[in-house]
N, CA, C and O of each residue as an XYZ file, in Angstrom:
412
protein
N     103.958    -31.509    -17.411
C     102.555    -31.767    -17.216
C     102.037    -30.961    -16.018
O     100.916    -30.452    -16.041
N     102.856    -30.852    -14.984
C     102.445    -30.056    -13.833
C     102.373    -28.582    -14.222
O     101.485    -27.854    -13.780
N     103.318    -28.156    -15.053
C     103.308    -26.762    -15.505
C     102.065    -26.427    -16.307
O     101.484    -25.354    -16.142
N     101.654    -27.342    -17.177
C     100.433    -27.111    -17.963
C      99.211    -27.024    -17.056
O      98.349    -26.168    -17.253
N      99.135    -27.893    -16.082
C      98.001    -27.872    -15.148
C      98.011    -26.591    -14.317
O      96.956    -26.025    -14.031
N      99.193    -26.138    -13.934
C      99.301    -24.911    -13.147
C      98.875    -23.693    -13.963
O      98.153    -22.832    -13.459
N      99.311    -23.615    -15.203
C      98.926    -22.488    -16.064
C      97.421    -22.480    -16.301
O      96.788    -21.426    -16.255
N      96.852    -23.652    -16.553
C      95.410    -23.740    -16.777
C      94.638    -23.334    -15.522
O      93.633    -22.629    -15.613
N      95.098    -23.773    -14.363
C      94.429    -23.421    -13.110
C      94.494    -21.928    -12.844
O      93.498    -21.322    -12.449
N      95.657    -21.332    -13.056
C      95.795    -19.887    -12.832
C      94.931    -19.104    -13.815
O      94.324    -18.100    -13.442
N      94.870    -19.552    -15.063
C      94.040    -18.860    -16.057
C      92.562    -18.921    -15.674
O      91.845    -17.928    -15.804
N      92.108    -20.074    -15.205
C      90.698    -20.208    -14.800
C      90.403    -19.326    -13.599
O      89.371    -18.656    -13.559
N      91.305    -19.319    -12.613
C      91.076    -18.486    -11.429
C      91.119    -17.001    -11.760
O      90.349    -16.224    -11.196
N      92.003    -16.593    -12.660
C      92.029    -15.186    -13.062
C      90.745    -14.796    -13.789
O      90.181    -13.733    -13.528
N      90.288    -15.640    -14.688
C      89.042    -15.348    -15.400
C      87.873    -15.263    -14.426
O      87.029    -14.374    -14.541
N      87.821    -16.177    -13.477
C      86.751    -16.166    -12.476
C      86.823    -14.913    -11.603
O      85.798    -14.302    -11.299
N      88.031    -14.535    -11.205
C      88.155    -13.354    -10.345
C      87.794    -12.070    -11.096
O      87.154    -11.188    -10.523
N      88.193    -11.947    -12.378
C      87.810    -10.759    -13.144
C      86.299    -10.696    -13.351
O      85.710     -9.617    -13.292
N      85.679    -11.830    -13.590
C      84.229    -11.846    -13.748
C      83.543    -11.446    -12.442
O      82.588    -10.668    -12.448
N      84.039    -11.985    -11.315
C      83.436    -11.635    -10.018
C      83.644    -10.163     -9.682
O      82.759     -9.533     -9.103
N      84.797     -9.608    -10.035
C      85.012     -8.184     -9.772
C      84.022     -7.315    -10.548
O      83.604     -6.263    -10.065
N      83.658     -7.747    -11.722
C      82.663     -7.005    -12.495
C      81.270     -7.145    -11.943
O      80.485     -6.198    -11.987
N      80.948     -8.315    -11.422
C      79.596     -8.565    -10.921
C      79.363     -8.011     -9.516
O      78.224     -7.712     -9.156
N      80.414     -7.871     -8.726
C      80.250     -7.473     -7.319
C      80.722     -6.041     -7.056
O      81.270     -5.748     -5.993
N      80.510     -5.163     -8.018
C      80.918     -3.765     -7.858
C      80.166     -3.064     -6.726
O      80.678     -2.109     -6.142
N      78.975     -3.522     -6.419
C      78.177     -2.868     -5.374
C      78.758     -3.109     -3.978
O      78.353     -2.443     -3.025
N      79.705     -4.055     -3.841
C      80.311     -4.333     -2.536
C      81.580     -3.524     -2.280
O      82.196     -3.676     -1.225
N      81.984     -2.671     -3.215
C      83.222     -1.904     -3.058
C      83.211     -1.031     -1.796
O      84.240     -0.975     -1.122
N      82.128     -0.353     -1.435
C      82.165      0.456     -0.208
C      82.362     -0.375      1.064
O      82.804      0.156      2.083
N      82.043     -1.652      1.015
C      82.140     -2.501      2.207
C      83.379     -3.406      2.181
O      83.451     -4.393      2.914
N      84.349     -3.061      1.332
C      85.503     -3.934      1.119
C      86.285     -4.191      2.407
O      86.606     -5.342      2.704
N      86.594     -3.165      3.165
C      87.400     -3.361      4.374
C      86.650     -4.166      5.421
O      87.245     -4.996      6.108
N      85.367     -3.934      5.548
C      84.561     -4.685      6.524
C      84.494     -6.149      6.127
O      84.640     -7.029      6.975
N      84.274     -6.421      4.838
C      84.180     -7.806      4.368
C      85.505     -8.547      4.498
O      85.528     -9.713      4.891
N      86.611     -7.874      4.171
C      87.914     -8.530      4.288
C      88.245     -8.797      5.746
O      88.785     -9.853      6.077
N      87.926     -7.845      6.624
C      88.207     -8.049      8.049
C      87.351     -9.161      8.639
O      87.841     -9.964      9.433
N      86.091     -9.217      8.263
C      85.183    -10.210      8.848
C      85.309    -11.582      8.189
O      85.230    -12.606      8.868
N      85.502    -11.607      6.884
C      85.474    -12.884      6.157
C      86.766    -13.175      5.385
O      86.752    -13.990      4.463
N      87.855    -12.543      5.734
C      89.113    -12.729      5.020
C      89.651    -14.146      5.109
O      90.055    -14.719      4.097
N      89.662    -14.715      6.300
C      90.193    -16.070      6.473
C      89.341    -17.121      5.778
O      89.893    -17.975      5.084
N      88.010    -17.098      5.933
C      87.219    -18.094      5.191
C      87.327    -17.950      3.676
O      87.320    -18.954      2.963
N      87.428    -16.717      3.170
C      87.595    -16.521      1.733
C      88.940    -17.070      1.252
O      89.030    -17.673      0.183
N      89.975    -16.853      2.052
C      91.295    -17.369      1.688
C      91.302    -18.901      1.685
O      91.862    -19.514      0.777
N      90.692    -19.512      2.682
C      90.618    -20.977      2.736
C      89.816    -21.508      1.553
O      90.187    -22.520      0.958
N      88.721    -20.833      1.208
C      87.928    -21.246      0.057
C      88.752    -21.168     -1.232
O      88.681    -22.068     -2.069
N      89.531    -20.096     -1.392
C      90.355    -19.959     -2.590
C      91.448    -21.025     -2.666
O      91.756    -21.516     -3.752
N      92.029    -21.382     -1.536
C      93.051    -22.436     -1.524
C      92.431    -23.779     -1.904
O      93.012    -24.528     -2.690
N      91.256    -24.089     -1.354
C      90.583    -25.354     -1.680
C      90.152    -25.367     -3.147
O      90.282    -26.387     -3.825
N      89.638    -24.231     -3.641
C      89.250    -24.137     -5.050
C      90.457    -24.311     -5.965
O      90.374    -25.007     -6.976
N      91.585    -23.679     -5.615
C      92.799    -23.820     -6.413
C      93.266    -25.274     -6.429
O      93.640    -25.792     -7.480
N      93.246    -25.925     -5.285
C      93.680    -27.322     -5.205
C      92.790    -28.224     -6.049
O      93.286    -29.090     -6.770
N      91.488    -28.027     -5.963
C      90.567    -28.859     -6.739
C      90.703    -28.606     -8.248
O      90.687    -29.550     -9.038
N      90.834    -27.347     -8.642
C      91.014    -27.040    -10.061
C      92.332    -27.593    -10.586
O      92.397    -28.092    -11.709
N      93.385    -27.504     -9.773
C      94.681    -28.046    -10.181
C      94.607    -29.560    -10.339
O      95.150    -30.108    -11.298
N      93.944    -30.236     -9.412
C      93.808    -31.693     -9.512
C      92.998    -32.086    -10.745
O      93.328    -33.061    -11.420
N      91.950    -31.337    -11.037
C      91.136    -31.644    -12.218
C      91.930    -31.403    -13.506
O      91.862    -32.208    -14.435
N      92.677    -30.307    -13.565
C      93.483    -30.021    -14.753
C      94.588    -31.062    -14.917
O      94.883    -31.479    -16.037
N      95.192    -31.478    -13.828
C      96.236    -32.502    -13.887
C      95.660    -33.832    -14.364
O      96.278    -34.521    -15.175
N      94.477    -34.195    -13.863
C      93.842    -35.446    -14.286
C      93.458    -35.390    -15.765
O      93.624    -36.377    -16.482
N      92.950    -34.255    -16.226
C      92.604    -34.119    -17.645
C      93.844    -34.189    -18.531
O      93.815    -34.793    -19.603
N      94.932    -33.568    -18.079
C      96.181    -33.658    -18.841
C      96.663    -35.099    -18.940
O      97.072    -35.550    -20.010
N      96.613    -35.812    -17.835
C      97.044    -37.209    -17.865
C      96.129    -38.050    -18.742
O      96.591    -38.949    -19.445
N      94.850    -37.765    -18.703
C      93.884    -38.563    -19.448
C      94.016    -38.367    -20.959
O      94.002    -39.337    -21.717
N      94.145    -37.113    -21.395
C      94.102    -36.838    -22.823
C      95.468    -36.725    -23.487
O      95.590    -37.018    -24.676
N      96.506    -36.306    -22.752
C      97.802    -36.109    -23.381
C      98.749    -37.280    -23.200
O      99.791    -37.319    -23.854
N      98.429    -38.232    -22.343
C      99.266    -39.418    -22.180
C      98.542    -40.662    -22.658
O      98.788    -41.760    -22.160
N      97.651    -40.492    -23.622
C      96.874    -41.620    -24.113
C      97.780    -42.558    -24.916
O      98.563    -42.097    -25.746
N      97.683    -43.832    -24.682
C      98.412    -44.885    -25.400
C      99.925    -44.746    -25.285
O     100.652    -45.105    -26.212
N     100.400    -44.236    -24.172
C     101.841    -44.076    -24.002
C     102.532    -45.429    -23.951
O     103.614    -45.588    -24.517
N     101.940    -46.390    -23.295
C     102.554    -47.714    -23.202
C     102.680    -48.378    -24.555
O     103.696    -49.008    -24.847
N     101.680    -48.247    -25.368
C     101.703    -48.852    -26.701
C     102.712    -48.140    -27.599
O     103.385    -48.782    -28.405
N     102.818    -46.830    -27.465
C     103.737    -46.074    -28.302
C     105.190    -46.351    -27.942
O     106.066    -46.261    -28.802
N     105.454    -46.681    -26.703
C     106.827    -46.923    -26.272
C     107.153    -48.404    -26.146
O     108.165    -48.754    -25.539
N     106.333    -49.276    -26.697
C     106.592    -50.705    -26.583
C     107.832    -51.112    -27.366
O     108.510    -52.065    -26.983
N     108.147    -50.409    -28.460
C     109.353    -50.744    -29.222
C     110.612    -50.504    -28.408
O     111.603    -51.216    -28.572
N     110.582    -49.497    -27.521
C     111.727    -49.227    -26.664
C     111.924    -50.361    -25.666
O     113.055    -50.766    -25.398
N     110.843    -50.866    -25.125
C     110.926    -51.980    -24.191
C     111.460    -53.230    -24.886
O     112.257    -53.968    -24.306
N     111.034    -53.468    -26.105
C     111.526    -54.625    -26.862
C     113.016    -54.499    -27.146
O     113.739    -55.491    -27.061
N     113.490    -53.307    -27.481
C     114.915    -53.113    -27.732
C     115.743    -53.350    -26.480
O     116.835    -53.914    -26.545
N     115.220    -52.920    -25.345
C     115.969    -53.106    -24.106
C     116.042    -54.581    -23.722
O     117.051    -55.022    -23.172
N     115.005    -55.341    -24.000
C     115.017    -56.762    -23.682
C     115.956    -57.530    -24.604
O     116.611    -58.475    -24.166
N     116.031    -57.141    -25.870
C     116.889    -57.831    -26.835
C     118.345    -57.441    -26.633
O     119.240    -58.246    -26.890
N     118.595    -56.225    -26.180
C     119.961    -55.782    -25.968
C     120.488    -54.932    -27.097
O     121.703    -54.843    -27.274
N     119.641    -54.317    -27.852
C     120.061    -53.449    -28.940
C     120.073    -51.989    -28.504
O     119.860    -51.094    -29.322
N     120.309    -51.756    -27.276
C     120.253    -50.395    -26.759
C     121.455    -49.557    -27.107
O     121.345    -48.332    -27.129
N     122.630    -50.171    -27.389
C     123.832    -49.402    -27.657
C     124.067    -49.286    -29.160
O     123.798    -50.215    -29.921
N     124.565    -48.148    -29.561
C     124.915    -47.913    -30.955
C     126.429    -47.909    -31.072
O     127.106    -47.485    -30.135
N     126.990    -48.370    -32.198
C     128.444    -48.325    -32.351
C     128.920    -46.884    -32.486
O     128.225    -46.033    -33.041
N     130.117    -46.627    -31.968
C     130.680    -45.283    -32.047
C     131.105    -45.003    -33.472
O     131.662    -45.887    -34.124
N     130.862    -43.798    -33.983
C     131.265    -43.481    -35.361
C     132.786    -43.344    -35.444
O     133.435    -42.908    -34.493
N     133.333    -43.717    -36.579
C     134.777    -43.590    -36.763
C     135.116    -42.172    -37.188
O     134.239    -41.397    -37.569
N     136.371    -41.850    -37.119
C     136.824    -40.506    -37.476
C     136.580    -40.239    -38.958
O     136.245    -39.119    -39.341
N     136.748    -41.272    -39.796
C     136.551    -41.085    -41.230
C     135.122    -40.691    -41.558
O     134.894    -39.839    -42.417
N     134.174    -41.293    -40.891
C     132.776    -40.969    -41.197
C     132.378    -39.597    -40.647
O     131.485    -38.938    -41.180
N     133.045    -39.184    -39.589
C     132.733    -37.849    -39.028
C     133.259    -36.763    -39.938
O     132.551    -35.803    -40.240
N     134.513    -36.910    -40.384
C     135.127    -35.888    -41.253
C     134.575    -35.934    -42.676
O     134.652    -34.944    -43.403
N     134.035    -37.043    -43.064
C     133.558    -37.170    -44.426
C     134.659    -37.581    -45.387
O     134.446    -37.615    -46.599
N     135.824    -37.892    -44.860
C     136.947    -38.315    -45.709
C     136.928    -39.826    -45.858
O     136.728    -40.548    -44.881
N     137.131    -40.297    -47.058
C     137.200    -41.723    -47.295
C     138.649    -42.178    -47.463
O     138.890    -43.346    -47.764
N     139.627    -41.268    -47.273
C     141.028    -41.588    -47.418
C     141.563    -42.248    -46.147
O     141.083    -41.998    -45.041
N     142.561    -43.087    -46.338
C     143.197    -43.739    -45.197
C     144.216    -42.798    -44.591
O     144.877    -42.041    -45.301
N     144.339    -42.850    -43.287
C     145.347    -42.051    -42.620
C     146.657    -42.811    -42.616
O     146.668    -44.004    -42.312
N     147.784    -42.148    -42.951
C     149.063    -42.865    -42.959
C     150.017    -42.313    -41.934
O     151.139    -42.802    -41.808
């Protein structure tokens, strides 16, 4: 679930950055001045944006992909309470497919 949220967040940030690179072409001559003057605030903004997008993607994943998990796994809880959690070990005859007795 964390991996899905991370992939979604990175995809959104990449799409946003490619769109901004297309829209802000007129700032290319001032790139070094802008990075030197505003590099730290831009980096902090990107970290906060990444954190917020990741939290939103994680919350959406939990909301939509884990719907009714408790109800779907209620049979497992009932089996554990009754004690039917263990299965008998298969015998050698059933594994080999032989119905003959070993002598």
